[in-house]
All heavy atoms as TSV, in Angstrom:
chain	resi	resn	atom	element	x	y	z
A	1	MET	N	N	20.748	94.764	-126.989
A	1	MET	CA	C	21.466	93.516	-126.771
A	1	MET	C	C	22.905	93.665	-127.352
A	1	MET	O	O	23.134	94.413	-128.271
A	1	MET	CB	C	20.822	92.304	-127.415
A	1	MET	CG	C	19.733	91.768	-126.630
A	1	MET	SD	S	19.444	90.056	-127.135
A	1	MET	CE	C	19.836	89.199	-125.701
A	2	ASP	N	N	23.777	92.778	-126.884
A	2	ASP	CA	C	25.148	92.704	-127.359
A	2	ASP	C	C	25.186	92.125	-128.768
A	2	ASP	O	O	24.509	91.145	-129.019
A	2	ASP	CB	C	25.993	91.961	-126.400
A	2	ASP	CG	C	27.494	92.090	-126.694
A	2	ASP	OD1	O	27.842	92.897	-127.544
A	2	ASP	OD2	O	28.244	91.421	-126.036
A	3	THR	N	N	25.977	92.677	-129.664
A	3	THR	CA	C	25.965	92.149	-131.064
A	3	THR	C	C	26.628	90.821	-131.096
A	3	THR	O	O	26.365	90.031	-132.014
A	3	THR	CB	C	26.729	93.164	-131.981
A	3	THR	OG1	O	28.044	93.386	-131.446
A	3	THR	CG2	C	26.010	94.485	-132.057
A	4	THR	N	N	27.553	90.462	-130.201
A	4	THR	CA	C	28.133	89.157	-130.207
A	4	THR	C	C	27.156	88.033	-129.849
A	4	THR	O	O	27.368	86.931	-130.250
A	4	THR	CB	C	29.354	89.108	-129.258
A	4	THR	OG1	O	28.859	89.433	-127.933
A	4	THR	CG2	C	30.420	90.053	-129.663
A	5	LEU	N	N	26.117	88.390	-129.186
A	5	LEU	CA	C	25.076	87.343	-128.818
A	5	LEU	C	C	24.163	87.065	-129.975
A	5	LEU	O	O	23.482	86.037	-129.959
A	5	LEU	CB	C	24.248	87.848	-127.611
A	5	LEU	CG	C	25.074	88.009	-126.298
A	5	LEU	CD1	C	24.111	88.577	-125.220
A	5	LEU	CD2	C	25.666	86.690	-125.861
A	6	GLU	N	N	24.134	87.955	-130.963
A	6	GLU	CA	C	23.229	87.814	-132.067
A	6	GLU	C	C	23.848	86.994	-133.248
A	6	GLU	O	O	23.126	86.644	-134.193
A	6	GLU	CB	C	22.728	89.147	-132.586
A	6	GLU	CG	C	21.993	89.945	-131.535
A	6	GLU	CD	C	21.682	91.355	-132.001
A	6	GLU	OE1	O	22.154	91.712	-133.124
A	6	GLU	OE2	O	21.002	92.062	-131.269
A	7	GLY	N	N	25.128	86.758	-133.217
A	7	GLY	CA	C	25.777	86.118	-134.356
A	7	GLY	C	C	25.621	84.611	-134.367
A	7	GLY	O	O	25.150	84.006	-133.419
A	8	THR	N	N	26.004	84.032	-135.471
A	8	THR	CA	C	25.969	82.555	-135.572
A	8	THR	C	C	27.162	81.980	-134.850
A	8	THR	O	O	28.152	82.750	-134.563
A	8	THR	CB	C	26.031	82.159	-137.074
A	8	THR	OG1	O	27.268	82.570	-137.604
A	8	THR	CG2	C	24.851	82.729	-137.837
A	9	PRO	N	N	27.206	80.695	-134.551
A	9	PRO	CA	C	28.345	80.108	-133.915
A	9	PRO	C	C	29.640	80.284	-134.652
A	9	PRO	O	O	30.679	80.474	-134.051
A	9	PRO	CB	C	27.954	78.605	-133.792
A	9	PRO	CG	C	26.474	78.611	-133.794
A	9	PRO	CD	C	26.103	79.736	-134.691
A	10	ASP	N	N	29.620	80.257	-135.957
A	10	ASP	CA	C	30.819	80.482	-136.763
A	10	ASP	C	C	31.334	81.925	-136.554
A	10	ASP	O	O	32.553	82.134	-136.484
A	10	ASP	CB	C	30.547	80.235	-138.297
A	10	ASP	CG	C	30.328	78.768	-138.569
A	10	ASP	OD1	O	30.815	77.939	-137.747
A	10	ASP	OD2	O	29.707	78.452	-139.599
A	11	ASP	N	N	30.404	82.884	-136.564
A	11	ASP	CA	C	30.749	84.272	-136.326
A	11	ASP	C	C	31.410	84.399	-134.886
A	11	ASP	O	O	32.362	85.154	-134.754
A	11	ASP	CB	C	29.621	85.202	-136.431
A	11	ASP	CG	C	29.100	85.327	-137.893
A	11	ASP	OD1	O	29.888	85.008	-138.791
A	11	ASP	OD2	O	27.953	85.708	-138.069
A	12	MET	N	N	30.885	83.741	-133.964
A	12	MET	CA	C	31.379	83.776	-132.577
A	12	MET	C	C	32.785	83.236	-132.508
A	12	MET	O	O	33.631	83.775	-131.830
A	12	MET	CB	C	30.456	83.008	-131.670
A	12	MET	CG	C	29.040	83.514	-131.603
A	12	MET	SD	S	28.870	84.913	-130.481
A	12	MET	CE	C	28.921	84.127	-128.952
A	13	THR	N	N	33.049	82.165	-133.271
A	13	THR	CA	C	34.379	81.553	-133.313
A	13	THR	C	C	35.359	82.564	-133.899
A	13	THR	O	O	36.516	82.688	-133.403
A	13	THR	CB	C	34.355	80.273	-134.073
A	13	THR	OG1	O	33.330	79.362	-133.581
A	13	THR	CG2	C	35.677	79.574	-134.105
A	14	VAL	N	N	34.961	83.242	-134.946
A	14	VAL	CA	C	35.872	84.228	-135.592
A	14	VAL	C	C	36.160	85.353	-134.588
A	14	VAL	O	O	37.294	85.796	-134.442
A	14	VAL	CB	C	35.270	84.789	-136.877
A	14	VAL	CG1	C	36.088	85.917	-137.451
A	14	VAL	CG2	C	35.194	83.640	-137.924
A	15	VAL	N	N	35.127	85.834	-133.908
A	15	VAL	CA	C	35.305	86.931	-132.946
A	15	VAL	C	C	36.182	86.444	-131.779
A	15	VAL	O	O	37.073	87.169	-131.368
A	15	VAL	CB	C	33.934	87.413	-132.444
A	15	VAL	CG1	C	34.074	88.327	-131.230
A	15	VAL	CG2	C	33.105	88.092	-133.560
A	16	ASP	N	N	35.931	85.277	-131.309
A	16	ASP	CA	C	36.789	84.711	-130.176
A	16	ASP	C	C	38.216	84.539	-130.621
A	16	ASP	O	O	39.114	84.865	-129.872
A	16	ASP	CB	C	36.226	83.404	-129.762
A	16	ASP	CG	C	34.900	83.563	-128.953
A	16	ASP	OD1	O	34.632	84.667	-128.505
A	16	ASP	OD2	O	34.201	82.531	-128.771
A	17	ALA	N	N	38.435	84.071	-131.843
A	17	ALA	CA	C	39.751	83.846	-132.326
A	17	ALA	C	C	40.496	85.208	-132.486
A	17	ALA	O	O	41.641	85.345	-132.122
A	17	ALA	CB	C	39.778	83.151	-133.683
A	18	ALA	N	N	39.803	86.213	-132.998
A	18	ALA	CA	C	40.406	87.529	-133.154
A	18	ALA	C	C	40.742	88.136	-131.772
A	18	ALA	O	O	41.808	88.730	-131.598
A	18	ALA	CB	C	39.518	88.448	-133.899
A	19	SER	N	N	39.814	87.966	-130.862
A	19	SER	CA	C	40.036	88.479	-129.513
A	19	SER	C	C	41.229	87.794	-128.796
A	19	SER	O	O	42.040	88.455	-128.252
A	19	SER	CB	C	38.765	88.261	-128.643
A	19	SER	OG	O	39.016	88.660	-127.328
A	20	LEU	N	N	41.283	86.461	-128.952
A	20	LEU	CA	C	42.460	85.714	-128.394
A	20	LEU	C	C	43.721	86.107	-129.069
A	20	LEU	O	O	44.801	86.244	-128.397
A	20	LEU	CB	C	42.155	84.255	-128.549
A	20	LEU	CG	C	41.125	83.618	-127.623
A	20	LEU	CD1	C	40.874	82.167	-127.985
A	20	LEU	CD2	C	41.561	83.778	-126.191
A	21	ARG	N	N	43.712	86.376	-130.341
A	21	ARG	CA	C	44.892	86.749	-131.068
A	21	ARG	C	C	45.398	88.152	-130.547
A	21	ARG	O	O	46.579	88.316	-130.325
A	21	ARG	CB	C	44.636	86.854	-132.599
A	21	ARG	CG	C	45.882	87.044	-133.396
A	21	ARG	CD	C	45.573	87.006	-134.912
A	21	ARG	NE	N	45.053	85.709	-135.293
A	21	ARG	CZ	C	43.810	85.544	-135.822
A	21	ARG	NH1	N	43.005	86.540	-136.068
A	21	ARG	NH2	N	43.410	84.291	-136.173
A	22	ARG	N	N	44.509	89.084	-130.329
A	22	ARG	CA	C	44.855	90.376	-129.788
A	22	ARG	C	C	45.428	90.236	-128.359
A	22	ARG	O	O	46.483	90.893	-128.006
A	22	ARG	CB	C	43.638	91.313	-129.732
A	22	ARG	CG	C	43.342	91.934	-131.077
A	22	ARG	CD	C	42.364	93.041	-131.013
A	22	ARG	NE	N	41.088	92.642	-130.409
A	22	ARG	CZ	C	40.026	92.142	-131.106
A	22	ARG	NH1	N	40.140	92.054	-132.410
A	22	ARG	NH2	N	38.963	91.762	-130.473
A	23	GLN	N	N	44.847	89.374	-127.554
A	23	GLN	CA	C	45.360	89.190	-126.225
A	23	GLN	C	C	46.742	88.535	-126.225
A	23	GLN	O	O	47.611	88.949	-125.460
A	23	GLN	CB	C	44.389	88.302	-125.414
A	23	GLN	CG	C	43.129	89.010	-125.064
A	23	GLN	CD	C	42.161	88.098	-124.299
A	23	GLN	OE1	O	42.389	86.901	-124.153
A	23	GLN	NE2	N	41.031	88.672	-123.865
A	24	ILE	N	N	46.959	87.591	-127.127
A	24	ILE	CA	C	48.292	87.008	-127.245
A	24	ILE	C	C	49.299	87.992	-127.658
A	24	ILE	O	O	50.430	87.999	-127.131
A	24	ILE	CB	C	48.247	85.780	-128.195
A	24	ILE	CG1	C	47.431	84.635	-127.500
A	24	ILE	CG2	C	49.611	85.300	-128.566
A	24	ILE	CD1	C	47.167	83.470	-128.461
A	25	ILE	N	N	48.982	88.851	-128.597
A	25	ILE	CA	C	49.909	89.934	-129.017
A	25	ILE	C	C	50.261	90.829	-127.904
A	25	ILE	O	O	51.421	91.171	-127.658
A	25	ILE	CB	C	49.346	90.675	-130.239
A	25	ILE	CG1	C	49.288	89.730	-131.480
A	25	ILE	CG2	C	50.105	91.927	-130.549
A	25	ILE	CD1	C	48.523	90.322	-132.687
A	26	LYS	N	N	49.208	91.247	-127.113
A	26	LYS	CA	C	49.487	92.128	-125.974
A	26	LYS	C	C	50.358	91.424	-124.939
A	26	LYS	O	O	51.292	92.021	-124.422
A	26	LYS	CB	C	48.186	92.554	-125.286
A	26	LYS	CG	C	47.401	93.550	-126.123
A	26	LYS	CD	C	46.088	93.873	-125.398
A	26	LYS	CE	C	45.212	94.794	-126.182
A	26	LYS	NZ	N	43.956	95.091	-125.545
A	27	LEU	N	N	50.094	90.155	-124.686
A	27	LEU	CA	C	50.894	89.444	-123.700
A	27	LEU	C	C	52.315	89.249	-124.181
A	27	LEU	O	O	53.254	89.299	-123.441
A	27	LEU	CB	C	50.268	88.063	-123.413
A	27	LEU	CG	C	49.013	88.062	-122.574
A	27	LEU	CD1	C	48.373	86.711	-122.529
A	27	LEU	CD2	C	49.346	88.547	-121.163
A	28	ASN	N	N	52.476	89.055	-125.496
A	28	ASN	CA	C	53.815	88.857	-126.050
A	28	ASN	C	C	54.652	90.123	-125.899
A	28	ASN	O	O	55.796	90.089	-125.553
A	28	ASN	CB	C	53.732	88.423	-127.533
A	28	ASN	CG	C	55.028	88.003	-128.118
A	28	ASN	OD1	O	55.897	87.623	-127.307
A	28	ASN	ND2	N	55.191	88.071	-129.380
A	29	ARG	N	N	54.004	91.298	-126.205
A	29	ARG	CA	C	54.664	92.555	-126.011
A	29	ARG	C	C	55.083	92.817	-124.586
A	29	ARG	O	O	56.224	93.263	-124.284
A	29	ARG	CB	C	53.824	93.729	-126.449
A	29	ARG	CG	C	53.655	93.808	-127.929
A	29	ARG	CD	C	52.778	95.011	-128.322
A	29	ARG	NE	N	52.421	94.965	-129.744
A	29	ARG	CZ	C	51.220	95.404	-130.203
A	29	ARG	NH1	N	50.389	95.981	-129.365
A	29	ARG	NH2	N	50.944	95.303	-131.437
A	30	ARG	N	N	54.186	92.499	-123.678
A	30	ARG	CA	C	54.483	92.680	-122.216
A	30	ARG	C	C	55.640	91.754	-121.795
A	30	ARG	O	O	56.508	92.133	-121.078
A	30	ARG	CB	C	53.168	92.391	-121.418
A	30	ARG	CG	C	53.419	92.582	-119.909
A	30	ARG	CD	C	53.766	93.943	-119.551
A	30	ARG	NE	N	53.911	94.104	-118.151
A	30	ARG	CZ	C	54.809	94.876	-117.534
A	30	ARG	NH1	N	55.595	95.636	-118.285
A	30	ARG	NH2	N	54.987	94.878	-116.255
A	31	LEU	N	N	55.619	90.494	-122.291
A	31	LEU	CA	C	56.695	89.587	-121.952
A	31	LEU	C	C	58.031	90.070	-122.487
A	31	LEU	O	O	59.064	89.979	-121.788
A	31	LEU	CB	C	56.312	88.170	-122.535
A	31	LEU	CG	C	57.348	87.078	-122.206
A	31	LEU	CD1	C	57.504	86.902	-120.728
A	31	LEU	CD2	C	56.953	85.832	-122.921
A	32	GLN	N	N	58.046	90.619	-123.679
A	32	GLN	CA	C	59.290	91.164	-124.254
A	32	GLN	C	C	59.824	92.308	-123.392
A	32	GLN	O	O	61.026	92.412	-123.163
A	32	GLN	CB	C	59.075	91.554	-125.684
A	32	GLN	CG	C	58.942	90.430	-126.658
A	32	GLN	CD	C	58.661	90.888	-128.060
A	32	GLN	OE1	O	58.272	92.090	-128.265
A	32	GLN	NE2	N	58.851	90.013	-129.028
A	33	LEU	N	N	58.880	93.177	-123.008
A	33	LEU	CA	C	59.299	94.340	-122.108
A	33	LEU	C	C	59.872	93.834	-120.782
A	33	LEU	O	O	60.878	94.313	-120.297
A	33	LEU	CB	C	58.112	95.246	-121.842
A	33	LEU	CG	C	57.709	96.115	-123.021
A	33	LEU	CD1	C	56.393	96.868	-122.650
A	33	LEU	CD2	C	58.810	97.103	-123.391
A	34	LEU	N	N	59.222	92.788	-120.200
A	34	LEU	CA	C	59.679	92.265	-118.950
A	34	LEU	C	C	61.062	91.655	-119.124
A	34	LEU	O	O	61.944	91.754	-118.262
A	34	LEU	CB	C	58.681	91.268	-118.356
A	34	LEU	CG	C	57.424	91.794	-117.800
A	34	LEU	CD1	C	56.455	90.697	-117.439
A	34	LEU	CD2	C	57.760	92.699	-116.605
A	35	GLU	N	N	61.281	90.933	-120.209
A	35	GLU	CA	C	62.606	90.299	-120.471
A	35	GLU	C	C	63.707	91.361	-120.614
A	35	GLU	O	O	64.787	91.194	-120.105
A	35	GLU	CB	C	62.490	89.386	-121.710
A	35	GLU	CG	C	61.769	88.159	-121.482
A	35	GLU	CD	C	61.587	87.298	-122.693
A	35	GLU	OE1	O	61.823	87.795	-123.862
A	35	GLU	OE2	O	61.173	86.098	-122.568
A	36	GLU	N	N	63.381	92.482	-121.333
A	36	GLU	CA	C	64.334	93.554	-121.480
A	36	GLU	C	C	64.672	94.221	-120.174
A	36	GLU	O	O	65.806	94.489	-119.840
A	36	GLU	CB	C	63.840	94.586	-122.453
A	36	GLU	CG	C	63.787	94.113	-123.904
A	36	GLU	CD	C	63.193	95.163	-124.836
A	36	GLU	OE1	O	63.082	96.343	-124.456
A	36	GLU	OE2	O	62.774	94.775	-125.924
A	37	GLU	N	N	63.608	94.423	-119.353
A	37	GLU	CA	C	63.866	94.954	-117.995
A	37	GLU	C	C	64.727	94.075	-117.129
A	37	GLU	O	O	65.561	94.524	-116.408
A	37	GLU	CB	C	62.498	95.241	-117.315
A	37	GLU	CG	C	61.702	96.420	-117.888
A	37	GLU	CD	C	60.352	96.533	-117.214
A	37	GLU	OE1	O	60.062	95.858	-116.238
A	37	GLU	OE2	O	59.563	97.308	-117.768
A	38	ASN	N	N	64.449	92.763	-117.280
A	38	ASN	CA	C	65.239	91.797	-116.484
A	38	ASN	C	C	66.728	91.801	-116.927
A	38	ASN	O	O	67.611	91.735	-116.065
A	38	ASN	CB	C	64.649	90.401	-116.652
A	38	ASN	CG	C	65.158	89.427	-115.687
A	38	ASN	OD1	O	65.600	89.785	-114.559
A	38	ASN	ND2	N	65.199	88.139	-116.067
A	39	LYS	N	N	66.982	91.894	-118.202
A	39	LYS	CA	C	68.370	91.983	-118.694
A	39	LYS	C	C	69.032	93.248	-118.183
A	39	LYS	O	O	70.191	93.196	-117.783
A	39	LYS	CB	C	68.382	92.019	-120.218
A	39	LYS	CG	C	68.092	90.640	-120.823
A	39	LYS	CD	C	68.142	90.705	-122.389
A	39	LYS	CE	C	67.715	89.379	-122.988
A	39	LYS	NZ	N	67.648	89.479	-124.464
A	40	GLU	N	N	68.351	94.392	-118.229
A	40	GLU	CA	C	68.926	95.634	-117.737
A	40	GLU	C	C	69.198	95.551	-116.228
A	40	GLU	O	O	70.235	96.010	-115.761
A	40	GLU	CB	C	67.951	96.801	-117.985
A	40	GLU	CG	C	67.891	97.176	-119.469
A	40	GLU	CD	C	69.198	97.648	-120.043
A	40	GLU	OE1	O	69.963	98.344	-119.314
A	40	GLU	OE2	O	69.503	97.268	-121.208
A	41	ARG	N	N	68.283	94.934	-115.473
A	41	ARG	CA	C	68.509	94.771	-114.010
A	41	ARG	C	C	69.673	93.902	-113.740
A	41	ARG	O	O	70.472	94.177	-112.864
A	41	ARG	CB	C	67.207	94.206	-113.353
A	41	ARG	CG	C	67.338	94.115	-111.864
A	41	ARG	CD	C	66.111	93.468	-111.242
A	41	ARG	NE	N	65.712	92.221	-111.890
A	41	ARG	CZ	C	66.300	91.025	-111.570
A	41	ARG	NH1	N	67.314	90.951	-110.730
A	41	ARG	NH2	N	65.877	89.940	-112.156
A	42	ALA	N	N	69.817	92.807	-114.563
A	42	ALA	CA	C	70.976	91.938	-114.362
A	42	ALA	C	C	72.298	92.670	-114.627
A	42	ALA	O	O	73.299	92.464	-113.885
A	42	ALA	CB	C	70.805	90.714	-115.257
A	43	LYS	N	N	72.293	93.504	-115.664
A	43	LYS	CA	C	73.519	94.305	-115.947
A	43	LYS	C	C	73.811	95.274	-114.779
A	43	LYS	O	O	74.979	95.356	-114.352
A	43	LYS	CB	C	73.319	95.101	-117.218
A	43	LYS	CG	C	73.371	94.390	-118.451
A	43	LYS	CD	C	73.164	95.285	-119.678
A	43	LYS	CE	C	73.049	94.467	-120.940
A	43	LYS	NZ	N	72.759	95.407	-122.089
A	44	ARG	N	N	72.811	95.957	-114.287
A	44	ARG	CA	C	73.003	96.875	-113.117
A	44	ARG	C	C	73.514	96.119	-111.927
A	44	ARG	O	O	74.387	96.630	-111.224
A	44	ARG	CB	C	71.706	97.603	-112.831
A	44	ARG	CG	C	71.365	98.703	-113.706
A	44	ARG	CD	C	70.240	99.587	-113.161
A	44	ARG	NE	N	69.088	98.887	-112.749
A	44	ARG	CZ	C	68.021	98.640	-113.547
A	44	ARG	NH1	N	68.047	99.042	-114.740
A	44	ARG	NH2	N	67.020	97.974	-113.031
A	45	GLU	N	N	72.921	94.938	-111.619
A	45	GLU	CA	C	73.346	94.163	-110.462
A	45	GLU	C	C	74.820	93.706	-110.684
A	45	GLU	O	O	75.627	93.777	-109.684
A	45	GLU	CB	C	72.526	92.997	-110.270
A	45	GLU	CG	C	71.141	93.309	-109.670
A	45	GLU	CD	C	70.283	92.056	-109.516
A	45	GLU	OE1	O	70.653	90.956	-109.908
A	45	GLU	OE2	O	69.142	92.199	-109.001
A	46	MET	N	N	75.198	93.290	-111.854
A	46	MET	CA	C	76.600	92.859	-112.056
A	46	MET	C	C	77.547	94.046	-111.862
A	46	MET	O	O	78.623	93.874	-111.240
A	46	MET	CB	C	76.727	92.322	-113.524
A	46	MET	CG	C	78.090	91.788	-113.774
A	46	MET	SD	S	78.574	90.457	-112.703
A	46	MET	CE	C	77.496	89.135	-113.304
A	47	ILE	N	N	77.212	95.253	-112.314
A	47	ILE	CA	C	78.054	96.420	-112.126
A	47	ILE	C	C	78.162	96.760	-110.640
A	47	ILE	O	O	79.242	96.975	-110.121
A	47	ILE	CB	C	77.535	97.639	-112.917
A	47	ILE	CG1	C	77.686	97.398	-114.422
A	47	ILE	CG2	C	78.204	98.899	-112.473
A	47	ILE	CD1	C	77.006	98.365	-115.297
A	48	MET	N	N	77.000	96.692	-109.931
A	48	MET	CA	C	77.065	97.052	-108.494
A	48	MET	C	C	77.850	96.045	-107.710
A	48	MET	O	O	78.568	96.360	-106.815
A	48	MET	CB	C	75.621	97.096	-107.921
A	48	MET	CG	C	74.857	98.331	-108.410
A	48	MET	SD	S	75.728	99.883	-108.095
A	48	MET	CE	C	75.716	99.892	-106.327
A	49	TYR	N	N	77.711	94.704	-108.050
A	49	TYR	CA	C	78.471	93.639	-107.380
A	49	TYR	C	C	79.964	93.860	-107.629
A	49	TYR	O	O	80.743	93.712	-106.738
A	49	TYR	CB	C	78.068	92.289	-107.786
A	49	TYR	CG	C	76.671	91.849	-107.357
A	49	TYR	CD1	C	75.854	91.007	-108.162
A	49	TYR	CD2	C	76.090	92.383	-106.219
A	49	TYR	CE1	C	74.619	90.619	-107.687
A	49	TYR	CE2	C	74.810	92.020	-105.818
A	49	TYR	CZ	C	74.100	91.113	-106.581
A	49	TYR	OH	O	72.836	90.753	-106.189
A	50	SER	N	N	80.347	94.203	-108.893
A	50	SER	CA	C	81.717	94.389	-109.170
A	50	SER	C	C	82.316	95.585	-108.420
A	50	SER	O	O	83.391	95.529	-107.886
A	50	SER	CB	C	81.860	94.657	-110.713
A	50	SER	OG	O	81.446	93.566	-111.422
A	51	ILE	N	N	81.554	96.649	-108.372
A	51	ILE	CA	C	81.998	97.827	-107.624
A	51	ILE	C	C	82.164	97.508	-106.104
A	51	ILE	O	O	83.154	97.888	-105.487
A	51	ILE	CB	C	81.047	99.047	-107.824
A	51	ILE	CG1	C	81.178	99.567	-109.253
A	51	ILE	CG2	C	81.325	100.152	-106.806
A	51	ILE	CD1	C	80.088	100.558	-109.605
A	52	THR	N	N	81.199	96.708	-105.573
A	52	THR	CA	C	81.273	96.356	-104.184
A	52	THR	C	C	82.498	95.487	-103.877
A	52	THR	O	O	83.243	95.695	-102.897
A	52	THR	CB	C	79.981	95.641	-103.725
A	52	THR	OG1	O	78.835	96.514	-104.030
A	52	THR	CG2	C	79.961	95.270	-102.284
A	53	VAL	N	N	82.768	94.494	-104.724
A	53	VAL	CA	C	83.897	93.618	-104.524
A	53	VAL	C	C	85.171	94.442	-104.679
A	53	VAL	O	O	86.086	94.257	-103.866
A	53	VAL	CB	C	83.831	92.471	-105.558
A	53	VAL	CG1	C	85.118	91.668	-105.598
A	53	VAL	CG2	C	82.723	91.515	-105.213
A	54	ALA	N	N	85.252	95.334	-105.664
A	54	ALA	CA	C	86.433	96.161	-105.830
A	54	ALA	C	C	86.653	96.995	-104.601
A	54	ALA	O	O	87.803	97.153	-104.123
A	54	ALA	CB	C	86.301	96.990	-107.076
A	55	PHE	N	N	85.611	97.569	-104.067
A	55	PHE	CA	C	85.719	98.376	-102.827
A	55	PHE	C	C	86.292	97.590	-101.674
A	55	PHE	O	O	87.218	98.003	-100.935
A	55	PHE	CB	C	84.376	98.996	-102.454
A	55	PHE	CG	C	84.304	99.625	-101.115
A	55	PHE	CD1	C	84.850	100.883	-100.923
A	55	PHE	CD2	C	83.762	98.989	-100.073
A	55	PHE	CE1	C	84.864	101.518	-99.670
A	55	PHE	CE2	C	83.720	99.568	-98.821
A	55	PHE	CZ	C	84.247	100.820	-98.597
A	56	TRP	N	N	85.735	96.381	-101.471
A	56	TRP	CA	C	86.196	95.573	-100.367
A	56	TRP	C	C	87.613	95.068	-100.546
A	56	TRP	O	O	88.374	95.012	-99.567
A	56	TRP	CB	C	85.268	94.379	-100.133
A	56	TRP	CG	C	83.965	94.812	-99.510
A	56	TRP	CD1	C	82.744	94.861	-100.042
A	56	TRP	CD2	C	83.804	95.364	-98.148
A	56	TRP	NE1	N	81.831	95.362	-99.208
A	56	TRP	CE2	C	82.431	95.676	-97.986
A	56	TRP	CE3	C	84.672	95.578	-97.080
A	56	TRP	CZ2	C	81.885	96.237	-96.841
A	56	TRP	CZ3	C	84.145	96.177	-95.955
A	56	TRP	CH2	C	82.813	96.484	-95.813
A	57	LEU	N	N	88.007	94.746	-101.767
A	57	LEU	CA	C	89.365	94.390	-102.038
A	57	LEU	C	C	90.351	95.545	-101.784
A	57	LEU	O	O	91.378	95.368	-101.117
A	57	LEU	CB	C	89.543	93.908	-103.458
A	57	LEU	CG	C	88.938	92.526	-103.749
A	57	LEU	CD1	C	89.023	92.205	-105.279
A	57	LEU	CD2	C	89.659	91.423	-102.994
A	58	LEU	N	N	89.975	96.746	-102.245
A	58	LEU	CA	C	90.814	97.915	-102.045
A	58	LEU	C	C	90.923	98.236	-100.511
A	58	LEU	O	O	91.982	98.532	-100.001
A	58	LEU	CB	C	90.243	99.099	-102.796
A	58	LEU	CG	C	91.035	100.446	-102.623
A	58	LEU	CD1	C	92.462	100.260	-103.193
A	58	LEU	CD2	C	90.269	101.507	-103.314
A	59	ASN	N	N	89.789	98.182	-99.857
A	59	ASN	CA	C	89.716	98.437	-98.446
A	59	ASN	C	C	90.564	97.439	-97.644
A	59	ASN	O	O	91.283	97.822	-96.735
A	59	ASN	CB	C	88.291	98.439	-97.952
A	59	ASN	CG	C	88.056	99.268	-96.760
A	59	ASN	OD1	O	88.954	100.056	-96.399
A	59	ASN	ND2	N	86.900	99.160	-96.153
A	60	SER	N	N	90.480	96.153	-98.021
A	60	SER	CA	C	91.280	95.131	-97.337
A	60	SER	C	C	92.745	95.311	-97.609
A	60	SER	O	O	93.610	95.191	-96.680
A	60	SER	CB	C	90.887	93.723	-97.829
A	60	SER	OG	O	89.537	93.437	-97.532
A	61	TRP	N	N	93.114	95.620	-98.859
A	61	TRP	CA	C	94.500	95.875	-99.189
A	61	TRP	C	C	95.094	97.062	-98.339
A	61	TRP	O	O	96.218	96.965	-97.825
A	61	TRP	CB	C	94.628	96.102	-100.670
A	61	TRP	CG	C	96.038	96.332	-101.138
A	61	TRP	CD1	C	97.018	95.422	-101.204
A	61	TRP	CD2	C	96.593	97.539	-101.555
A	61	TRP	NE1	N	98.183	96.032	-101.652
A	61	TRP	CE2	C	97.944	97.376	-101.851
A	61	TRP	CE3	C	96.053	98.855	-101.686
A	61	TRP	CZ2	C	98.768	98.369	-102.389
A	61	TRP	CZ3	C	96.854	99.862	-102.172
A	61	TRP	CH2	C	98.199	99.626	-102.507
A	62	LEU	N	N	94.293	98.136	-98.293
A	62	LEU	CA	C	94.730	99.277	-97.511
A	62	LEU	C	C	94.866	98.940	-96.026
A	62	LEU	O	O	95.811	99.416	-95.354
A	62	LEU	CB	C	93.791	100.492	-97.715
A	62	LEU	CG	C	93.861	101.106	-99.106
A	62	LEU	CD1	C	92.696	102.208	-99.203
A	62	LEU	CD2	C	95.178	101.762	-99.374
A	63	TRP	N	N	93.963	98.133	-95.592
A	63	TRP	CA	C	94.022	97.728	-94.137
A	63	TRP	C	C	95.182	96.912	-93.821
A	63	TRP	O	O	95.838	97.018	-92.782
A	63	TRP	CB	C	92.734	97.057	-93.755
A	63	TRP	CG	C	92.600	96.742	-92.318
A	63	TRP	CD1	C	92.212	97.620	-91.323
A	63	TRP	CD2	C	92.800	95.511	-91.670
A	63	TRP	NE1	N	92.199	97.024	-90.128
A	63	TRP	CE2	C	92.544	95.684	-90.277
A	63	TRP	CE3	C	93.159	94.262	-92.073
A	63	TRP	CZ2	C	92.691	94.670	-89.351
A	63	TRP	CZ3	C	93.266	93.228	-91.157
A	63	TRP	CH2	C	93.030	93.441	-89.830
A	64	PHE	N	N	95.526	95.958	-94.713
A	64	PHE	CA	C	96.668	95.076	-94.491
A	64	PHE	C	C	98.054	95.815	-94.675
A	64	PHE	O	O	99.013	95.386	-94.082
A	64	PHE	CB	C	96.650	93.867	-95.461
A	64	PHE	CG	C	95.732	92.799	-95.030
A	64	PHE	CD1	C	94.709	92.390	-95.903
A	64	PHE	CD2	C	95.794	92.205	-93.798
A	64	PHE	CE1	C	93.839	91.364	-95.552
A	64	PHE	CE2	C	94.950	91.203	-93.462
A	64	PHE	CZ	C	93.929	90.808	-94.285
A	65	ARG	N	N	98.065	96.914	-95.400
A	65	ARG	CA	C	99.286	97.662	-95.543
A	65	ARG	C	C	99.713	98.481	-94.274
A	65	ARG	O	O	100.782	98.931	-94.224
A	65	ARG	CB	C	99.137	98.644	-96.710
A	65	ARG	CG	C	99.299	97.988	-98.044
A	65	ARG	CD	C	99.470	99.022	-99.171
A	65	ARG	NE	N	100.547	99.940	-98.897
A	65	ARG	CZ	C	100.689	101.142	-99.469
A	65	ARG	NH1	N	99.786	101.522	-100.330
A	65	ARG	NH2	N	101.659	101.869	-99.178
A	66	ARG	N	N	98.768	98.541	-93.331
A	66	ARG	CA	C	99.124	99.324	-92.155
A	66	ARG	C	C	100.218	98.680	-91.331
A	66	ARG	O	O	100.487	97.604	-91.194
A	66	ARG	CB	C	97.864	99.419	-91.219
A	66	ARG	CG	C	96.881	100.348	-91.687
A	66	ARG	CD	C	95.848	100.497	-90.691
A	66	ARG	NE	N	94.642	101.104	-91.177
A	66	ARG	CZ	C	93.607	101.320	-90.532
A	66	ARG	NH1	N	93.472	100.973	-89.258
A	66	ARG	NH2	N	92.542	101.894	-91.080
């Protein structure tokens, strides 16, 4: 049999609390990683948008100079 089924209700509460605490820690780490990835993606997008706008401005300026 499973050892968690043999414990008293107080023991079960302690086990459940510890299990929930570990899950919260894991979720917190994953959330932090996702937030960091999102910040990096936002930086890359800003750089790409800036390069694209600069390209179109330069291209338009060269076209109007003809």
